[in-house]
N, C-alpha and C positions, 0 to 999 in steps of 0.2 A: 747455238754452237755452242762447241768443246772447247774450256781456257788448258791450257797447256799443263799455268801454273798451277790452281786449281789441279788438276790429276795430277801433279808430283806433289804437291800439299796430302793430299787423297793416301797415295803409297808411298811417302814415308812415313804417316802418320800411321801405315799399317791398316786403313780403312779397307784398301783397295789394293788387289795383288797385282804387279804389272800385266800377267796373263790376262785379268779381267778386265782391266782396263782396254789392252788389242781388242781383247773380245764386242766391247763396245762400238770399236769404231766397222769391225766386220760388220756388226747387228746391221750398225747405221747405210752405209755402205750398200748389205743386202737391201736395204729397207725404203731405198729413193735412187739410188746408182739408176733405177732403170729409166724413170722420169728427167732424172738430173743431165747422165750419161756425163757424167766428171771423168772416169777410168776408161781405162780402155785397157788395163787388164790389172787382177787382182791373183795375187799370192794367198790365197783360202789357207797356207799350212805355214805363214810366216810364224816366228814365235817373239817373244818379248827379252831384249835383251836383260842379262841377268844382275848386272854393274852400271851406272854411269848416269848423270844428272837426265838424263834422257827417258831409264829406262821406262817400258811402257807406254813411251808415247809414238804412237803410230803417224806414219809420213805418209804423204801424194809425193812422188818425184814424175817431171814432167818429161817427160815421153819423147825428152831430144837429150838426158843424159842415160848415160852410160850403167846398165844393172848387168852384172854376171849371172841370176838367176832367174830372172825373168828379158822379157822379151824388149828391145830399146828398138823404133817401128819409126820414131818422127811422124808422125801423120802421116805415112807414105808408104802409097802398094811396092813405093821401092824398096822398102823396107824388114816388109811384111815376112815373121818369123824370124828379123836378125836377132842371132842373142852373144852380143860382147864378149870376149875372153875373160873380160876384169870390173870391174863395178869402176866405174869414177873416181877422185877424191873424196868432193861432198858428198857421195855415199860412203863413203870407207869413214869420211869424220861422224855423220848419221850412226852409225852403229859402234862408232868406237864408244861414240855420247850414251852411246845403250838404249838411243832410239831403232825402230822399226819401218824400214821401205813396208808398206803393205800392198805397193799398187804404183804405176804408172799412169799417171794421170793425161790427160787429151789436150793433145797442143795442136792446132794449124800446121798444118802441112811442111814443115821446115824454119819453123817460128817464126812463118813470113804472115798474111793477115788478109790469107782464103780463111773460113770461119770455120770451123769444128763442130764435131756436132752437140758439142758441149751445150746448154741450158740454161738464163740467168734462172737462181734458186731463188731467188726475191719475188722473179714474175718471169714465166718459161719463157713468154713471147718476147724478151726486152733482150738481147748482147747482153752477157758472161763479161765480153770484151777478150783481147788477146795478146800475146798468143799464150800465155799462159790459161789461159780462160778455165781449163780441168782443174786444175790447183786451185784458182781463187773460189771457183763453186764449190770446192770437196772440205773446204774450207768453211765458207757460212751456208751449206749445209749442213753445217757439223757429223761427214764425215769423218774427218780427220781433226786434230787439234795442229796438226803443225804440216805445212804444203811447200817443197822448193819449185821454183819457175825461178826464169829468166828471162833476162830484159833489154830489147836491142834497140831498141823508139820507148814505147812505155808500157809491155806488155808485163812488166810486175805489180807497177801503181794506176792501170787504169783499171784492169782489171778486180781490185782491191776497192776502187772506188765504185765500181757497180754492184759491184758482188756488196759492198758492207765489211769490208773484212780491213783491219791492219795488215800491214805489207811495208818492208824497206826492200829498196832497193841499194848497198851497201856500198862505199866509195867504191871504187874499179878493180878490184882482187883481192879483194878484204875473203873471196872465197874463191876457190879455183873453178878455173874453168876448162882444166883438161878433163875430157871423155866429157865434153857436152859437144853435142853437131854446131859446128861455127858457120856464123852466117856471118858477119863482122868480130874481126880481131881486136877491132879495137874499141868495138861499145859494147858488144856481151858482154853481160854482169849474171852472176847469177842472184837469184834474190831468194826474201819468205814470205812463207803469207803463215796468219796468225788472227785469234781470235781480238788479242786485247796485244797493243804496242807493249807493257810488260811482256807478253808470251812472248811479242819477238825478239825483246832485249834477252832476255832467259834464254833462247833455243840460238841465239847469234854471241851469245857469251859460249855458248855449249859449244858452239860447232866452234870456235875460233879460239879458243881456251884465253878468251879477255874478255876479266873477270868486271874488269870497268863498262862493262855495254849492259851491264843489267841498272837499272832505273831506279832507282831511289822510293819511296815508299808516297815522301809529297818532294818529289821536284823541282826545284827552284822556276819563279820568275823569270820567264825570257826574255830578251830584248829582240824584238821579235820586228824584220825587215820586212814590208807587204811589197811582191815583186808581179803586178798585172800581167807582162808579158806583153806589151799590146804588138810587140812584132809578129806574136802569132796569132792573129786573130783574135776578135770579140768571145767572151766564153755565151753559152744558152745562157736566159737568166736565171734556168736554176744551180746554174756553178757558178754566177754573180751573185744572189743569197747566199748561197751557202757559204762562199768566204764573206761574206759582210758580217754574219751568222759565226763562224768563226773570231771575227775578229772581234766582234763584242759580248765572247764569251771570255776570251781570249786577256780582255782590258778589267772589265769583271771579276779577274783572281787574280792581278796585281800587275799583270804583263806590261809591257811598252810595246805599242807599235807604230810603226812610222815606214811613208809612203816612201820607195825608195826607187832610184831610176837608175837600170843597169849600163854600164857605158856602153859609148859604142861600139867599141869593138867586142864587145859582149853581146849585143845584139844581132850582132850580124854575123855572129857563127853560127847562129841559129839553122843559115843557107846551105852550114856547110854539111849537115849534118845526114843529104840525101846523097849527095856524090860522096862523099866519102862510103856507107854503108855499100849503096851501092855495085860501087868500082872493088868492092870487098866480097860480095855478096858472088861477083861475078865470077871471082874463083874460089871464094869456096866452097861453091856448088859448083865446081866444072866438070868434074864426074856425071854426077843425074844430069847437067845440062847438055853436054855432047851424046853420053851414052840412052839417059831417059826421057827427053826431053816433052817426049808423048803423055807420058806421065805425069809429069809436074800439073798442077791444078791451075789453072789460068792467072789470075792476077802475080804469081810466081813465073810463070811464062814471060808475063808482059815483060815485068821488070827484070827479070836478064836478056830479053831480048833486047829493051831501049838500053839497058847498062854499057851493053858493049860500047855504047858511045863516047864514053867516058875514058876522055885520054889520061895520063899519068898526070901531064900539067895541073890540070881540073884536080883532080886525087892529093896530090901534093899542096897545089893554092888550100884545101879544105883543111885539107890538116894542120898547116901552118894559122889556119884561123881559129882553128879550135888549141893548141897550144897559144895563141896571146890568147885568148879569149880564159884559157885556166889561167897563166899568165896575172889574170886582171882581175879575176872572181877577189884574188887575197885581199883586197884593195877597200871589196864587199861590205867583208866579215869587219872590218876596223872598228864601226860600232854598233854594230847589233852580232845577234849570238844564231842567228837564225833568219833563214827569209818561210817567205810562208809565199803561196799561191796558189793558182788551181791543179788538184789531181785529174781533169779531164774537162772540158765543154759541160757540161753537166751529166745529169743523170743516161744511165744505159738507153739509148736508142729504140726501139719496140720496131726489133729487125733480125734475123738470123744471119742473116745475108751481107752482114757487115760487124767488125770488129769496133768499132770508135775509133774515137781520132786522136792519134799521140802528140799533138801540137803543143801541147803543155809542157810535154816529157822529154820532147827530143836535146834539147841544146844542156839541161843536166844529165842523160843519158852520154853525152857529149866529151861535157867536162866531168865526168866521171864521181864528180862526188855524193855523199849519200842522201836516200832520198825516203821522206816516209810517207804515208799514207793515213791520215786521222779518221775514222770514221766516227759515226755517231750524229751525221745532217741524213740531212732524209730531204726531199721535193714536198710537193701538197699531195701526192701522190704518194708515198711513203718509198717511192723509191728511193735509194741510198744515193749520198752524192758527198766523195771525201773533200778532202783537201791535204795540199803536200807541205810539208816541213823539207829542209832542204839546211843541210850545213857545211863548213867547208872539208875539202878533200880530209880524208883520217876525223874527223871527226862524229863518226856515226855514234858514238857517245852521248856528242852535244845532240847530232838528230835527233835522236830515240828520248834525251832526257824531257825535251824542247815537244818534241811529240804526245810524249807521255803524262807532259803537263795541261795540254791545250784539251788531248782527250779526257782527262776528266775534269779542267772548263767546263767544255761541255756536256760534259753529262753531268754537269753541276742544276742545284735545282734554282728556279727564279728568283 
């Protein structure tokens, strides 16, 4: 993988030009993407930015995010060749920081769960996850040091876990979603993929102008609350073993870890995600459903068909449940800095017909809190298995610092 921070240091030192750094990504895409299929469009004429903290950094942009100089096709034939008039604000933020969008990464159609053509760089027969499959795979395969994705259920954290990269789903609306194809306006959240947690922190700070997000070279030992999310069902053995390994590493490095039981109001909100998401998706995709239903993929067709049975009272109840859980979550962080839980049930399933299960991600998306996938762990077959660090709303810096600490602890020799 390409480390964003390593590239920036080499550029600052004069050992690498921004354009040469960009050329490295173009060469990697040309060498690998025929097999991985992370990109649906590549801009071979893209030039490096002259100034900014991310100059020379190539970025893959999920293909539900508007780009004025590249097509935005939503993973669907309905939008074949579609060229928006303007960049989405998040794309403008990238270019203002000096970064260069070099291509559009594959997405599942309209960011739902019908699989995209992307393959997992760690093992081509296993799913890369979804819906930000192309973005996760582009970073994992070393094609770009940074990529943008979105999460409505688990589509940043889960593919990061499956592909073995770092990723953050920030606090809700820390990154703008204007110009991003909407699936659920209450849940859709833009996020980042990079090789390491410090890479993520640097990029997020550059995009938002929040220097406090950058992680210290030696982050302090956090107080960690362990949450196993029993209400979401059991993990696979790989997932359970990865979490136990992460706990041992954290404790060896000086962190404290204590098991926490979430209040009932939070656990019960888990079931609110589905009706809230589906009710909004039926409205967000009303034009596509009513005028081009035959061009929608089968799983999305079925979701939108069934969503017609969700009435406004059920939707309002789901919103109330989410609000009550958000209010209660503050008390959970009274004695811990962050929570630690599964990023996914286990390693990437050995199939390309599924994007995997988001059940360990949905609650945290619903609550709008920052989540970081910490890479570095693997199962017996060598497939990546991530763990997830979660902080209180607006405490993205704390989530990144704790995730950086944990990543260093996992990498430390025994």
